[in-house]
N, C-alpha and C positions, 0 to 999 in steps of 0.2 A: 947396521940395520939390519932386524930378524929376518932370517929366511920364513917364506911361507909356512913353513911344516913347526915352527916354532913361534907363529906369531903371535898365538895365545897367551905368551910369556910376557908379552906388552901388554897384555888386557886389565888395565886397570880396576875395573868393576869385578870380572874374577877374582883379582885378590884381595878385593874390600869382602867378597863374599865369604872367600877362604878364612881370611882374618875373623868376624862375624863366627863363624863355625867354630873356630877354632878357639876365640873368647867362648863359648857358647859351652865346647865342651868340655873346656880345658880348666876352666873358673873351679867347679867342684875339688879338682884334684892340685889346688894350687895353696893350701892350707901353709905350707914350707913359708911360702913367699908375703904370706898375707899376715901370718905370725912375723914373720922378721920385721914386719913395717908397723905392724900393731902391736908389739910384743904385751900391752897391756891389756889386748879382749882375749875373753877366754875360749870364745868362737869365731874366730877372722873369716871364715868363710860360709855366706850364706847356705843353707840348705834345707830349708823348710818344703821348699819346689824346685823340682827342677829347671833348671834355667831354661833346657830346651822347650818345655810345656808351658814356661811363662814367654817366654822367643813366641811360639806357637799363638797363645790368646792375646798377645799385645799386637799380632798382626792380624788376624781376627778379629779383635774390636777396631783396630784402624780402617782394615778393609772395608768392615759394614759402614759405618760411620763414613767415612771417605764416601761411599758408594751411594750413600744418603744424600750428601751435599751434594755430590757432582750432579746423580739425577735432579733434585729439586735445586739446585742454584743454576743449571746450564737450563732447566724449563721457564723458572724466573726471570731468568736474561735474555733469553727470545723473545717470551711473549710482551715484556715492557721496551723491547726497538720493532716491535710489531702497532701499527698505525692504532690496534685495538688497545693495546696496556701502554701507552708511550706515555698515558697523562699518571700512571701508578708509577715509573721510573722513580722519583723522589721517595714515595713511602716506602718501596722496595729497599731501596739505598741505607734509607732511615733505620728498619729494622735490619739490617744484616750487620749493620754498622753498628746497633746496641748489642744485637748479639755476640760478635766482636769486644766489644768494652769491658761487657760482664765477665769476670775473673769467673773461670772454668769452677772454680769449689765452688761459688755461689749457685751457678744454674745445677750443680750436682746437686746442694744443701735444698735447694725448692724442690728441685726432680724424687729425691729419695721420700718426700712424705707419700707422691704421688703414686709413684709403681715401684716401692722399696728400692733393697739393696741388691746389687749386684750389678750386673751389666747392661742393664737398662738403663740405668740412668745415666753410664759413663758415656752410653751408645748417643742418648738425648744429649749431651751435652756437645762431645765432639761434632757430632751433625751441626748444631748449630754453630758450632764455633770455627766449622771449617766453610758456611756459607760465603760469604764475603768475599774471600779471594777468587772463587768459581764464578759469583754473580756480576765480578768485577770483570775479570779476565772474558769474561761471555760478552759483556755491553763493549767492552774494548774493543775486542774483537771485532764482531759485525758493525761495527760503528767504523773501523778503519777501512771497508772496503771500499775500494772509490766509487763514486758516482757516476761517472761513463760505464764501469763495467755492470752496476745494478741496470742502466740504461740498456745497455746493451743485452742482457737476459730478456728484461721487459721487451726490448724490439725482438728476440728468436718467440716470442710470446711461451715464454714458461710460467708457470702456474707460480703461486709465492712459495708452494710448498716445494714447486722443482725450483725454484733459486734460491731458496734455504739448503736446501739439500746438496745442490751439483754447484754452485756456485759461493755463495756465501758462507758456509760453513767449513768448507773444505779451505778459502782463504782466512778464516778466523781461526784454525785450527791452531796456529802456534802460540798465538797471543791466549787460546782457550785453555792448552794445555800449561802453558807457564802458571795459568790461575790455579790449576787441579795439583802441579807440582807444588805450590806454595803449601795450599789447605791441607794434604796430604802429611808435606814434612812437620808444618805448624804441629798437626794434630798426634802424630809418632810420640811429639817430648810431650805434649801436652797430656797422651791417653796414660800417661806415671803417675798423674794424680787420680784417676779412677782405681788406683787401690783401697783409697781412702772410704771408699764406700762397699768394698768387699769384693770386686772386679778383679781376678788374679791377671796379675799383667808385669811387665819388667819395675813397675814403679814399686812392685813388692817388696824389694830388699832394700828401693831407695826410705820407702815410711818405717819398713820394720828398723833398720836402722837411726832413722830421726828419732824414730819411739825413744830406741832402746841405747840412743847415744854410741850407737855402732857405725863409724866413720868408714870401717871398710865393707859394711854389705851398701851403704851408700855409692863409695868407690865404685864398687861390682856394678851395681842397677846401671850407677850414669853412663859408665862405659857402654858394656849393653844396648844402651837405649840409642847414646851416641853414633856408635860403630853401625848401627841399623838405620838410624838417620842419613847416616852419609851412603849403605851401599841402594837405599831407596833413591835418596835424591842422584847418584851418578847411574841408576838406571833410568829414570828422567829424561835426567843430559843427553844420555843416547838416544833413548827413544823421540826427542827431539831433535836433534841431530837427523833423525831418520824421517821426519815430519817435515823438517826445513829441506832435506835434501829432493824428497818428493813434488816440491813446491817451485 
């Protein structure tokens, strides 16, 4: 068992972050490795944009689209669990399911003529794609609150807003957070496709590699995207443990 002074050595999240950093900073200097793995390629290492810049832009795109999906999905999920919006729940679930069913490439193709190339169509597509897990997590979490708890809150004279904020919201938090986690992890991988419409993301090496038959580029982009997803997932796992402990 590690002593408290060296407890950080057993922190899996820290090691995952360090590995991600090593990949991002080390890949541009790994030409010897990829030249030996792919001797037929003239340029075995992607250098059109720095991986640090691509990682930052990828995180920004996922963060912005995730924030939009969480805000809209949470508010919509809360609304359809209130008496005023309960009748619209089937409509909402159908709409968000359609958003997840449509391939992201199709959404990008529809968005480009309206808003042009770049990050904006990617933001729209990713936000739509991330709605379903958030809406489902919000609805499921709120509906899982036991009826006696709600009756006790009403008996204490809490208003509907106070009951949501002080009782339902905290109790629904673990399930809601699970939906947010799923939404963000899905969008980390899906954001790679945004490079097809001009957005600079970690998908750029993958798209360039596929179009130029450069397997090394595809491998480099895919490894960094996968490691980013692992880091974020481990971060959500740690946050979920703290939420469960608080309850």
